N, C-alpha and C positions, 0 to 999 in steps of 0.2 A: 201278615198278609197286607194289611192296610198301609203299613210303613213302606213295604216294598213297592206298592203301586204309586205312592207319592214320590219316591225317589226316581222311579222310572219315568214319571211324567216330566220332572225338571230336576235332574241330579245336581246341577250347579246352584240352583236356588236353595236346595236343602243344605248343601255343604257350606254355602256362604252364610246361611243363617246359623249353622253350628259354630262357624269360625268367627262370627260377628263382623263379617265384611259387608260394608254398605255399598251396594251397586247402584250407580247412577244410570238411569235409562237414557238411551240416546234420544235426542229430539229429532223428530222426523223432518221438520222444517227449520233447520238450524243454520249454522255458519255456511255450510256448503263446501265446495272445493277451495282449498287453501294451498299456498306455497310455503315451504319450510326452509329456513336459513340457519346454518351453523358455521362454526369456524374452529380450526385447530392449528396452532403454531408450533414450531420446533421448541420454543422455550417452555411449552407446557409439558414436555417430556412424556408425551402420551402417544400411543399407537393411533394413527388417523382413523382406522376402521373402528376401533373401540370407541374413540371420542365421537365419531359420527353416529354410532349405534345408540349411545346413551342420550345424546342431545336430541336426536330425532324421536327416540322413545319417549322422552319427556314431553316433546311437542304433541305426539299422538295422544298420550294420556290426558293432555290438557284440552285438546279441541274435539276429540272423538265423542266424548259424552255430550258435547254441545252441537253435535251434528256436523262436525268438520271432517273432511276427507282430504288427505294429502294428495295433491294433484301434481306437484313439481317440487324437486329438491334442488337446493343450492348449498354447496358446502366448500369453503375455502380451506386449503391445506397449506401450511407453511407461511401464513400471513399473520403478522403481528396485529394485535388488536388496536395498536396506535395508528395503523394505516387506514386512511379514510376509505369509505365504501367505494368511491369512484376509482380508487387505485387497487382494489382487490378484484381478482379475476371473476369470481362468482358473484361478488357483491355488485360489480359493475354490470354484469349480465342481468341481475335481478332488476337493477334500476332501469336498464334499457327495456326490459320486458314490461315495465309499468306503462310505457307509451303505446304498447300494442293492445288495441281494443279487443282482440281475439285471443288474449293470453290464457283464458280458461280458468281463472281464479280471481277472486276479489278481496282476498285477505292474505296476510303473511303472519306466520307464527314462528317464534324462536324457542329453542330448548332452554336457553339460559341467557338472560339479558346482559349480564356482565361480560360474557364472551363475545357478544356481538357489537356492543357500543363501548366507547372509551372517551372519557372526558366529556366534551360537549357535542359529540358526534350525533347523539339522538336528536338534539334540538335542530340540527342541520338536515337530518334525514326525514323526520316526521312530516314536515310540510310538503315534501315531495310526494309522499304516499297519500296525504290528504288531497293534494291537487288532482290526483288521478282516481280518487274515490276508492282507495285500497285501505282496508283496516289493518291495524297492527295489534296482534295479540301477544301479550307478554306475561309469562307465568308469575313474575314478581308482583304484577298489578292485580292478578286474579281475574283478568278479563282483557278486553280490548282497551287500547289507549284512547282517552277522551281529552282532546285538546282544550275543552272548556273547563275541565276539572283542574283546579290549581294543585290539588294534592298529587295528581298524576304527574304533572310537570315537575313538582318538587322531588317526588320519589325517583323519577328517571334521572334527574340531575344528581341525586345522591348515588344512584347505581353507577353512573358514569364516573363519579369520583372514587367510588369503591373499586371499580375495575382498574382505574389508574393506580390506586394505592396497592391493590393486590399484585399487580405486575411489578411495581417497584420492590415490594417485599420479596417476591420470588427471585428477582435479580440479585437483591442484596444477600439472600440466604445462599444462593448458588455460588456467588462470588466468594463469600466468606468460607464456604466449605472447600472450594478449590484452592484458595490461599492457604488454608490449613494443611491440605494434602501436599502442597509444594513445600511449605516450610518444614513440616515434620517428617514427611516421607520422601521428599524430592521426586514426587510422581510426575511423569510426563503427561501433560494435560491434552494430548492430541494435537492435531494439526500436522503440517508438513515438517519433516525432520530438517534441521539446518544442514547446509552443504557441508559434507565431511562426516555425516552420521547417517545411519539407517535405523528404522524402527524394527525391532525384533520382538519375539514372544518372551514375556517375562514371567510366565507361569499363571496359575489361577488367579482370578480377580480377588482382592482381599475382602470384598463384600460378599458374604455367603450367599445372599439371594442372587446376586449377579453371577457368581461362580456356578450356582446350580442351573442357571439359564445358559451357561456356555461362554460367558464373557471371560476374556483373558486380559492380563495386565500387559501393557506395551512399554518397552524401555528403549533407550537409545544405545546404539553400539557404533564403534568407529568403522567407517568405510575408508580403508587405508589409502587407496589411490587419491581420492579427493581430500583426505586429511593431509597428505603431503602438500597439496596445493595450498591449503589453508596455512600450513606452517611457512611455506614460501612467501605467502602474502604478508604475514606478520613480520618475517625476517627482513624482507625488502623494505617494508614501510619504516621499520625501526632504523634501518640503515640510511634512510633519507629520501627514498623514492616516493613519489606522489601516487594518488589513486589511479589516475589515468595512465601514468607511466607504467604502473604495475599491470594494468589491464592490457596495455599495448604489448608488453612482453609476453603475457600469457597467450594472447592471440597469435603472436609471432611464433611461439613454440607449439601451436596447434593443440592447446589444451582445451577440451570442451568446457563451455560455460555451464553453470548449474542447470539451466533449463534444457540444454542439449544432453547433459548426462542423465537427468531424470525427467524425461518428457511426460511421464505418467502423472507426476505431481506438479507439473508446471505447464499445464495446457493453456493457460492464459498468457504465456510469454512466447516471444518470437524465436528464441534460441539463435539469435544473431550475433553471438560472440560476447566476450567480456566487455563490460562497461565500467566506468569509474564509479558509478552508483552501486554496482554489484560488489566491487571491492570494498567500498565504504560500508556497505551493510554487513559484510563479513567482519570487518575490523571493529564494528560497533556492537557485535553480538557477544554478550558475556557468557553465553552458554558453552563456548569453546573452552572455558576454564574448568569444566566438569561439574559446575554447580547448576542447579535448576533455577530458572528465573521465570516469573509469570507476571503478566500485567503491563509489559512494556508498551503495548499498544492497546488502546481502549476504543470501544464502540461508542460513538457519540451521535445522538439524535439532533439533527439540525433542521430548521424549517426549510421546506422545499422552496417557498416564496415568502420572505419576511413581510411582504405587503398583503399576503393572503394566508392567514393562519389556518383557515379551513382546509387548505391544500395538504396539510399534514406535515410529517417529518420524513427525512431520509437518513439513512445510516451512513456515517462517515467514520473512517478509522484515523485516529490522531495519536500522537505520542502521549503517553500518560505522564502525569506529574510524578516526581520522585517518590512521593508518599504513597502512591498506588502500586508501586513495584515491590514484589516480594522475592526473597532468595532463600534457598534451602540452607539449613544449618550445617549440613555436611555434603560432600560430593555425592551427586546423584547418578553420574555416568562417567565413562572414561574421558579424561581431559585431552585436548589436542594441543593447546598451548598452556603455559603456566600462568598463574595469576600475576606474577611479576612482569612477564612479557606483555600480557594484555594491558596491565596498568601503564607500562611504559609507552605503549602505542597510544593509549587514550590520552595521556598527558602530553605527548608529542602533538596530537591533533589539536588539543586545547591551546597549546603554545602557538601553533600556526594560525589559529583563528583569532588569537588575541590582537593581531595587527589589522584586523578588519578584512572585508571581503577581497580587496585588491591583493593584499598580502597572501591570503589563502589561495587565491587563484594562481598567483605567481609560483608558490611553492608546490602546488598540486598539478601544474600543467604537464601534459604528456610530452613525449619526445616527438617533435614534429617531423614528418617525412620530408626528406630532401633528396635532390638528384645525386649529390655527392656526399660522401661521409666527411664529417668534420671532427677530427680527433680531439680538438681542444674546445669543443662546444661546452659552454657553461663553466669552463676552467679559467680561460684568459679573458680579461676585461679591458675595455678601452679606458686608459687613465685620463684621456682628454675630457671625458664627460663627467668627471667628478667635480662636485661643487667645492667651495672653500672649506666646508665642514667635513669633507671626505666622503659624503654620501654619494651613491651612484645616481645620476640623473636619468630621466626617461630617454629611451632610444639608444642606449649604450650598445656598442658592438665590441669586437675583440681586436687586440693588437698584440703581435708576437714579434719580438726582435730575434733575428737569426744571425749569428755570428759566423763569419767565414775567415779564410786566411787573409784575404785582402779586400773583402767587401762586407757590407752590412745590409741585410735585407730587412724590410719592415712590412708586415702585413697590416694594412690599415683598415679601419672600419669604413662603412659607406658614407659617413659624414665627415671624416677627417683624413688628410694625407700629410706626410712629412713635407714641409713646405720648402725648406732651404735647399737650393741647388737641384731640385728634382727635374727630370726630363719632362718636356711638354707632353701631355696626354690629352686625348679627347675622348669623352665618354660617348658611346653610341646613343644617339637620340632615341628615346623610347625604350631603351633596353631594360629599364626597371631593375638594374643590378642591386641586389641586396647582399651579395657575398663579398668576402674579403678579397683584396687585390694585393699582389706582391710587386713591390718596387725596389730595385737594387741601385744603390748609389755607392760608387767606389770612393775611398778616402774617408776622411772624418766628416761627419755630418755637422752642419751648423745648427743654430737654434731653430726650433720648430715653431711655425706659425700656421694656424689653420683658420678657415672660415666655415662656420656652421652652415649646414645645408648641402654638403656633398663635395664639391670640387674646391681645391685650394686656390687662394688668390693668385699666387705667383705661377700656378699651373696655367691659368688663363693668360697671364702676362707673357709666359714663354710662348704660347701659341700665337699671340699677336706679333711677337718679335721674330718668329720662325726659327729660333735656335733650339738647342737642347741636344741631348744624347739619345741614343736608341733605347727603347724600352726593352725589358727582358722577360723571358718566360722560363718558369721553373719546369724542368723535365726530370722526373725522378729525384735524384739527390744532387744533380748539377743545375747550374743556372746558365742558360744560353741566351745570347742577344737575339732580339727580334726587331727588324726594321720597322720604323713608324709607318703606319698605314696598313700593316698586316697584323695588328694586335688582335688576338682572339678574345671572345667574350668568355667570362667566367660564369 
């Protein structure tokens, strides 16, 4: 009877005494209302709600026995701990609330210090809280931070270093595991599928725990219409066409570019047609050989402002060094091009770039749009502009000898004309002609002389003398004379 009465009076006190639980009584005049801050990033691989629950739970257990009551919550999701508080959404909101005298709390508590501060961030944040009379309560310190206590400053510096070290260890472990999955299993590590492939279901996840949670393995399969375009790009490049020339041909044939074909996975692109850079990216992607590659691009943290280290870092993607790239030991998905064809295209690009930027641009330039088609574009060259060593000099045009029954026609470049015995011609002022012109001279031509810069010397002499024969115009396959003064522009 006596035992029953004692339990009914305070059942929790009796149970705590039996279990040996020490209960700390709340202080009536304690900390008072406090704000709580927490953070969860994608690299933690945790559910944000779960992370929020345990961090705020730790904070409550820490301050409630001391008379603390949670008055406002701040929680950043998807923010790396390396990002300064000023650039975190909720962290910046908390710092802005410090300036409000009617904020409703005079202390801030965190659930875990290593999740909230990184490197030297605490030494930059603590003075701001002290300036507005706001206390910082950290579980690792066992109470509030005291700026006059050297042990507190040393311990917070150590916690910042531990947080940075923990993050680097997590990154290294994750990267090592993903490298092993690619090398040994050829596993697709997520992300957008390369143009020419689609991501399909590959069966249950090999990890039993993830398989029980419903996760499925994803693999690459060929998308035949776009795969044909990839094969065309490789074939045309190996045959000698440049990146921009290939892109021009694809646009001319009305083939949708990757961002137009798959707008769901290319929302950040304009879908404005094929570009030379798009073709180049396809030619440089070794995954078209059927092997899995990983690590070709790496996330690098760079200072936002080198003159202000406290501003923190930003993420930039850069091409990784060769020692950071891994390849599967065996084919991981169907190949679109053979290893031999990909290697040939890669060696061809290296040979083009060996001559420097000027040579690469010359070999990669596109087919420029013109008003009239020129069948001999890029085939016939002007021999006048060759130097003594036989190399082609800058500004070369085309020259084409045409033989007839009793005449010989010569298409001359804009800088040179056949000088001996030519009829007088006058170029229209300001016409800006850059196309070839046809001049016909009957009989056997004499030695050619030319003057660089456009018009031949004797051509002008003939104009001063007022003599010469009529110019001619080619019409179809015949050559018909045209009186001087009625010459049409090309």
